[in-house]
MILO-713032 format. One record per residue: residue number from 1; x, y, z of N, C-alpha, C in turn; residue in one letter. Coordinates in Angstrom, 1 decimal, padded with zeros to 4 digits. Atoms other than C-alpha are relative to their C-alpha. Example, Ala and Ser with C-alpha at 12.3 -4.5 7.8 and 13.67 -1.06 7.14 Angstrom:
MILO-713032
1:000.9:-001.2:000.0:012.3:-004.5:007.8:000.9:001.2:000.0:a
2:-000.9:-001.1:000.0:013.7:-001.1:007.1:-000.8:001.1:000.8:s
This chain:
MILO-713032
1:001.1:000.4:-000.9:040.6:-067.7:011.3:-000.6:-001.3:-000.6:m
2:000.7:001.2:000.5:039.1:-071.2:011.1:-001.5:000.0:000.4:n
3:001.4:000.2:-000.2:035.4:-071.9:010.8:-000.3:-001.5:000.0:l
4:000.4:001.4:000.0:034.3:-075.3:011.9:-001.5:-000.2:000.0:a
5:001.4:000.3:000.1:031.0:-076.7:010.9:-000.2:-001.5:000.4:i
6:000.2:001.3:-000.5:030.0:-079.7:012.9:-001.3:-000.5:-000.6:d
7:001.2:000.5:000.7:027.6:-081.9:011.0:-000.7:-001.1:000.9:l
8:000.6:001.0:-000.8:026.7:-084.2:013.9:-001.1:000.6:000.9:s
9:001.1:-000.4:-000.9:023.5:-084.0:015.9:000.1:-000.6:001.3:l
10:000.0:000.5:-001.4:023.1:-084.4:019.6:-001.1:-001.1:000.1:g
11:001.0:001.1:-000.2:021.1:-087.3:021.1:-001.4:000.5:000.0:q
12:001.4:-000.4:-000.1:018.0:-085.2:021.8:-000.5:000.4:-001.5:y
13:000.4:-000.4:001.4:018.0:-084.0:018.1:-000.3:-001.3:-000.8:q
14:000.2:001.3:000.7:018.3:-087.6:016.8:-001.3:-000.6:000.5:l
15:001.2:000.5:-000.6:015.5:-088.7:019.2:-001.2:000.8:-000.5:y
16:001.1:-000.9:000.5:013.4:-085.7:018.0:-000.3:-000.4:-001.4:g
17:000.2:000.4:001.4:013.9:-086.8:014.4:-000.7:-001.3:-000.1:l
18:000.7:001.3:000.0:012.8:-090.3:015.2:-001.4:000.2:000.3:i
19:001.4:-000.3:-000.3:009.7:-089.0:016.8:-000.7:000.7:-001.2:f
20:000.6:-000.7:001.2:009.0:-086.7:013.8:-000.2:-001.0:-001.1:l
21:000.1:001.0:001.0:009.6:-089.6:011.4:-001.3:-000.9:000.2:i
22:001.1:000.8:-000.3:007.0:-091.6:013.2:-001.3:000.7:-000.3:g
23:001.2:-000.8:000.3:004.4:-088.8:013.1:-000.2:000.3:-001.4:s
24:000.1:-000.3:001.5:005.2:-088.0:009.5:-000.5:-001.2:-000.8:f
25:000.5:001.2:000.7:004.6:-091.6:008.5:-001.5:-000.2:000.0:s
26:001.4:000.1:-000.1:001.1:-091.6:009.8:-000.7:001.2:-000.7:v
27:000.5:-001.2:000.7:000.5:-088.0:008.5:000.1:-000.2:-001.5:a
28:-000.1:000.2:001.4:001.7:-089.1:005.1:-001.1:-000.9:-000.5:t
29:001.1:000.9:000.4:-000.9:-091.9:004.9:-001.3:000.8:000.0:l
30:001.2:-000.8:-000.1:-003.6:-089.4:006.0:000.0:001.0:-001.2:s
31:-000.1:-000.9:001.1:-002.3:-086.9:003.4:-000.3:-000.6:-001.4:d
32:000.3:000.8:001.2:-002.4:-089.5:000.6:-001.4:-000.3:-000.2:l
33:001.4:000.4:000.0:-005.9:-090.5:001.5:-001.0:001.2:-000.1:r
34:000.9:-001.1:-000.1:-007.5:-087.1:002.2:000.5:001.3:-000.4:r
35:-000.6:-001.3:000.4:-005.1:-084.5:000.9:000.1:001.0:001.2:m
36:-000.3:-000.9:-001.1:-004.7:-083.1:004.4:000.4:-000.9:001.2:s
37:-000.4:000.7:-001.3:-003.0:-084.1:007.7:-001.1:000.4:001.0:a
38:001.0:-000.3:-001.0:-005.3:-084.4:010.6:000.4:001.1:000.9:q
39:-000.3:-001.1:-000.8:-005.5:-081.4:012.9:000.9:-000.3:001.2:v
40:-000.8:000.4:-001.1:-003.9:-083.3:015.7:001.5:000.0:-000.3:e
41:-001.4:-000.1:000.4:-000.7:-083.5:013.8:000.5:001.4:000.1:f
42:-000.5:-001.4:-000.1:-000.4:-079.8:013.4:000.1:000.5:001.4:t
43:-000.1:-000.4:-001.4:-001.1:-079.3:017.1:001.2:-000.6:000.6:e
44:-001.2:000.6:-000.6:001.6:-081.8:018.0:001.3:000.7:-000.5:v
45:-001.2:-000.7:000.6:004.1:-080.1:015.6:000.1:001.4:000.6:w
46:-000.1:-001.3:-000.6:003.2:-076.7:017.0:000.6:-000.1:001.4:t
47:-000.5:000.2:-001.4:003.8:-077.9:020.6:001.5:-000.3:-000.1:i
48:-001.4:000.4:000.2:007.1:-079.5:019.4:000.8:001.2:-000.3:f
49:-000.7:-001.2:000.4:008.2:-076.2:017.8:000.2:000.9:001.2:i
50:-000.1:-000.9:-001.2:007.4:-074.2:021.0:000.9:-000.6:001.0:l
51:-000.9:000.6:-001.0:009.2:-076.7:023.2:001.5:000.3:-000.4:i
52:-001.3:-000.1:000.4:012.3:-076.6:021.1:000.4:001.5:-000.2:f
53:-000.3:-001.4:000.0:012.1:-072.8:020.8:000.5:000.4:001.3:f
54:-000.4:-000.3:-001.4:012.4:-072.6:024.6:001.4:-000.6:000.2:v
55:-001.3:000.6:-000.1:015.3:-075.1:024.4:001.1:000.9:-000.6:v
56:-000.9:-000.9:000.7:017.0:-072.9:021.8:000.3:001.3:000.8:d
57:-000.2:-001.2:-000.7:016.5:-069.8:023.9:000.9:-000.2:001.2:l
58:-000.9:000.4:-001.1:018.2:-071.5:026.9:001.4:-000.2:-000.5:v
59:-001.3:000.2:000.6:021.0:-072.7:024.7:000.7:001.3:-000.5:l
60:-000.6:-001.2:000.5:021.5:-069.3:023.1:000.4:000.9:001.2:w
61:-000.3:-000.9:-001.2:021.4:-067.5:026.5:001.3:-000.5:000.7:k
62:-001.1:000.6:-000.7:024.0:-069.9:027.9:001.3:000.1:-000.9:n
63:-001.2:000.1:000.9:026.3:-070.0:024.8:000.1:001.3:-000.9:s
64:000.0:-001.1:000.9:025.3:-066.9:022.8:000.5:-000.3:-001.4:n
65:-000.5:000.6:001.2:026.0:-069.0:019.7:-000.8:000.6:-001.2:h
66:000.6:-000.6:001.2:025.3:-067.4:016.3:-000.8:-001.0:-000.8:i
67:000.7:001.0:000.8:024.1:-070.7:014.9:-001.5:-000.1:000.4:d
68:001.4:000.0:-000.4:020.9:-070.6:016.9:-000.8:001.2:-000.6:v
69:000.6:-001.2:000.6:020.1:-067.1:015.6:-000.2:-000.3:-001.5:f
70:000.1:000.3:001.4:020.9:-068.2:012.0:-001.1:-001.0:-000.3:l
71:001.0:001.1:000.2:018.8:-071.3:012.3:-001.5:000.6:000.1:k
72:001.3:-000.6:-000.1:015.8:-069.2:013.5:-000.3:001.0:-001.2:w
73:000.3:-000.8:001.2:016.2:-066.7:010.7:-000.3:-000.9:-001.2:m
74:000.3:000.9:001.1:016.3:-069.6:008.2:-001.5:-000.5:000.1:l
75:001.3:000.5:-000.2:013.1:-071.0:009.7:-001.1:001.1:-000.3:i
76:001.0:-001.1:000.3:011.3:-067.6:009.6:-000.1:000.3:-001.5:l
77:000.0:-000.3:001.4:012.4:-066.9:006.0:-000.7:-001.2:-000.8:v
78:000.6:001.2:000.6:011.4:-070.5:005.0:-001.5:000.1:000.1:f
79:001.5:-000.1:-000.2:007.9:-070.0:006.6:-000.6:001.1:-000.9:l
80:000.6:-001.1:000.8:007.4:-066.7:004.8:000.0:-000.3:-001.5:l
81:000.0:000.1:001.5:008.5:-067.7:001.3:-000.6:-001.4:-000.4:i
82:000.6:001.3:000.4:006.9:-071.2:001.4:-001.5:-000.1:000.3:s
83:001.4:-000.1:-000.3:003.4:-070.2:002.6:-000.8:-000.1:-001.3:d
84:000.8:000.2:001.2:000.6:-071.1:000.2:-000.3:001.3:-000.7:m
85:000.3:-001.3:000.6:-000.2:-067.4:-000.3:001.1:000.6:-000.8:r
86:-001.2:-000.6:000.6:003.3:-066.4:-001.2:000.6:-000.9:-001.0:i
87:-000.4:001.1:000.8:004.7:-069.6:-002.6:001.3:000.3:-000.9:g
88:-001.2:-000.2:000.8:008.2:-068.5:-003.7:000.8:-001.2:-000.1:f
89:-000.7:001.2:000.0:010.0:-071.6:-002.7:-000.9:-001.3:-000.2:l
90:001.0:001.1:000.0:007.1:-074.0:-002.1:-001.4:000.7:000.1:f
91:001.3:-000.5:-000.3:003.3:-073.5:-001.9:-000.6:-001.0:000.9:k
92:000.4:001.0:-001.0:002.6:-075.3:001.3:-001.1:000.4:000.8:m
93:001.1:-000.3:-001.0:-000.4:-075.6:003.5:000.6:000.1:001.4:a
94:-000.5:-000.2:-001.4:-000.1:-074.9:007.2:000.6:-001.2:000.6:k
95:-000.5:001.2:-000.6:000.4:-078.5:008.2:001.4:-000.4:-000.5:g
96:-001.3:000.3:000.6:003.2:-079.0:005.7:001.1:001.0:000.5:d
97:-001.0:-001.0:-000.5:004.9:-075.8:006.9:000.4:-000.3:001.4:l
98:-000.3:000.4:-001.4:004.7:-076.9:010.5:000.9:-001.2:000.1:l
99:-000.8:001.2:000.0:006.1:-080.3:009.7:001.4:000.3:-000.4:a
100:-001.4:-000.4:000.4:009.1:-078.8:007.9:000.7:000.9:001.1:c
101:-000.6:-000.8:-001.0:009.6:-076.2:010.6:000.4:-000.8:001.2:a
102:-000.3:000.9:-001.1:009.6:-079.0:013.2:001.3:-000.7:-000.2:s
103:-001.3:000.6:000.3:012.5:-080.6:011.4:001.1:001.0:000.0:v
104:-001.0:-001.0:000.1:014.4:-077.4:010.8:000.4:000.4:001.4:l
105:-000.3:-000.4:-001.3:014.2:-076.6:014.5:001.0:-000.9:000.7:i
106:-000.9:000.9:-000.5:016.2:-079.7:015.3:001.4:000.1:-000.6:l
107:-001.3:000.0:000.7:019.0:-079.0:012.8:000.7:001.3:000.2:l
108:-000.8:-001.2:000.1:021.9:-076.6:012.9:-000.2:000.6:-001.3:p
109:000.2:-000.8:001.2:021.9:-073.9:010.3:000.4:-000.7:-001.3:f
110:-000.5:000.5:001.3:024.0:-075.7:007.6:-000.8:-001.3:-000.3:f
111:000.9:001.2:000.3:022.0:-079.0:008.0:-001.4:000.4:-000.4:l
112:001.3:-000.6:000.4:018.9:-076.9:007.7:000.0:000.4:-001.4:g
113:-000.2:-000.3:001.4:020.1:-075.6:004.4:-000.1:-001.2:-000.9:i
114:000.0:001.3:000.7:020.8:-079.1:003.3:-001.3:-000.7:-000.1:l
115:001.3:000.5:-000.1:017.4:-080.2:004.4:-000.9:000.6:-001.1:f
116:000.9:-000.7:000.9:015.7:-077.5:002.3:000.4:-000.3:-001.5:l
117:-000.4:000.3:001.4:017.8:-078.3:-000.8:-000.5:-001.4:-000.3:i
118:000.5:001.3:000.3:016.9:-082.0:-000.5:-001.5:000.0:-000.1:l
119:001.4:-000.1:000.1:013.3:-081.1:000.1:-000.5:000.5:-001.3:l
120:000.3:-000.5:001.3:013.2:-079.1:-003.1:000.3:-001.1:-001.1:k
121:-000.3:001.0:000.9:014.9:-081.9:-005.0:-001.0:-001.1:000.0:l
122:001.0:001.1:-000.1:012.6:-084.6:-003.7:-001.4:000.5:-000.5:f
123:001.3:-000.6:000.5:009.6:-082.3:-004.4:000.0:-000.1:-001.5:d
124:-000.1:000.0:001.4:010.7:-081.9:-008.0:-000.1:-001.5:-000.6:l
125:000.0:001.4:000.5:011.2:-085.7:-008.4:-001.3:-000.7:000.2:m
126:001.3:000.7:-000.4:008.0:-086.8:-006.6:-001.2:000.6:-000.5:m
127:001.2:-000.8:000.4:005.6:-084.1:-007.9:-000.8:-000.7:-001.1:r
128:000.9:000.6:001.0:004.6:-085.9:-011.1:-000.8:-001.2:000.5:p
129:000.7:001.1:-000.5:003.7:-089.0:-009.2:-001.1:000.4:001.0:i
130:000.9:-000.4:-001.1:002.0:-087.3:-006.3:-001.2:000.8:-000.6:l
131:001.2:-000.8:000.6:-000.2:-085.1:-008.6:-001.1:-000.9:-000.3:r
132:001.1:001.0:000.3:-002.2:-088.3:-009.4:-000.8:-000.2:001.2:h
133:000.7:000.2:-001.3:-003.2:-088.4:-005.7:-000.7:001.3:000.4:a
134:000.6:-001.3:-000.3:-004.2:-084.7:-005.7:-001.1:000.4:-000.9:g
135:001.1:-000.5:000.8:-006.8:-082.5:-007.3:000.3:001.5:-000.3:a
136:-000.1:-001.5:000.4:-006.8:-079.1:-009.1:001.4:000.5:000.1:k
137:-001.4:-000.4:-000.1:-003.0:-078.9:-009.3:000.7:-000.2:001.3:g
138:-000.6:000.3:-001.3:-002.5:-079.6:-005.6:000.3:-001.4:000.1:a
139:-000.4:001.4:-000.2:-000.8:-082.7:-004.4:000.4:-000.2:001.4:y
140:-000.4:000.2:-001.4:000.0:-084.3:-001.0:001.5:000.2:000.1:p
141:-001.4:-000.4:-000.1:003.3:-082.9:000.2:000.7:-000.8:001.2:f
142:-000.6:000.8:-001.1:003.8:-085.0:003.4:000.9:-001.1:-000.4:m
143:-000.9:001.1:000.5:005.3:-087.9:001.4:001.4:000.6:-000.2:p
144:-001.3:-000.6:000.3:008.1:-085.5:000.3:000.7:000.4:001.3:v
145:-000.6:-000.3:-001.3:008.6:-084.3:003.9:000.5:-001.2:000.7:v
146:-000.4:001.2:-000.6:008.7:-087.8:005.2:001.2:-000.6:-000.6:f
147:-001.1:000.6:000.7:011.1:-089.2:002.6:001.3:000.9:000.3:i
148:-001.2:-000.9:-000.2:013.5:-086.1:003.0:000.5:-000.2:001.4:t
149:-000.4:000.1:-001.4:013.5:-086.3:006.8:000.6:-001.4:000.3:t
150:-000.5:001.4:-000.2:014.0:-090.1:006.8:001.4:-000.2:-000.6:f
151:-001.3:000.1:000.7:016.9:-089.9:004.3:001.0:000.9:000.7:l
152:-001.0:-000.9:-000.7:018.5:-087.0:006.2:000.4:-000.7:001.3:l
153:-000.3:000.7:-001.2:018.2:-089.0:009.4:001.0:-001.1:-000.2:f
154:-001.0:001.2:000.3:019.9:-092.1:007.8:001.3:000.5:-000.3:l
155:-001.3:-000.5:000.4:022.6:-090.0:006.3:000.7:000.6:001.2:s
156:-000.6:-000.6:-001.2:023.2:-088.2:009.6:000.5:-001.2:000.9:e
157:-000.3:001.1:-000.8:023.3:-091.5:011.4:001.2:-000.8:-000.5:w
158:-001.1:000.9:000.6:025.7:-093.3:009.0:001.2:000.8:-000.6:f
159:-001.1:-000.7:000.8:027.7:-090.5:007.2:000.3:001.3:000.7:i
160:-000.3:-001.4:-000.4:027.3:-086.8:008.2:000.4:000.1:001.4:l
161:-000.3:-000.2:-001.5:027.5:-087.3:012.0:001.4:-000.3:000.3:g
162:-001.4:000.3:-000.2:031.1:-088.4:011.6:001.0:001.0:-000.5:k
163:-000.9:-001.0:000.7:032.4:-085.3:009.9:-000.2:001.4:000.7:f
164:000.0:-001.4:-000.3:033.3:-081.8:010.9:000.8:000.7:-001.1:t
165:-000.7:-000.7:001.1:034.1:-079.4:008.1:000.7:001.2:000.6:l
166:-000.8:-001.2:-000.5:036.8:-076.8:008.8:000.4:000.8:-001.2:v
167:-000.4:-000.9:001.0:037.2:-073.8:006.6:000.9:001.1:000.6:f
168:-000.9:-001.0:-000.4:040.0:-071.3:006.8:-000.4:001.3:-000.7:t
169:000.5:-001.3:000.5:038.8:-067.7:006.4:001.2:000.9:-000.1:l
170:-001.2:-000.8:000.2:041.2:-065.1:005.0:000.1:001.2:001.0:p
171:-000.1:-001.1:-000.9:040.5:-062.6:007.8:000.1:-000.4:001.4:f
């Protein structure tokens, strides 16, 4: 049995990432200045998530594809273990969680995993620098989200979008 993992994104997903990168760039400046994204950003990202949740429901209903289910399980687990109160993977504020979830909703499951790995790596690399802009151990996280999303978009545009991985399973 062959398992094919398509690493390309559709046109609406790429346009969605471009939209998010634009909003993340402004939210990053706000986060660096005030240690919080403005409420309007979280409202936009919440609406964005709800719209694409409906899109995914329609796609799942029409295709019954397991990737949509896996992606939403990944998003829910990420939201649970990255909340500021639990903080297993990250200790994110609500705005940061919504920003990351809005990216994850556009990505298929395996690219979502790659996004989270890159997010953690960039967090570890940028944390010492960003702590200077923060207070009491907290630091602005939107720069990490912005850089990770932007680099994932560039790699998708120039590299990943041209590949499909095929694995042969023994059963």
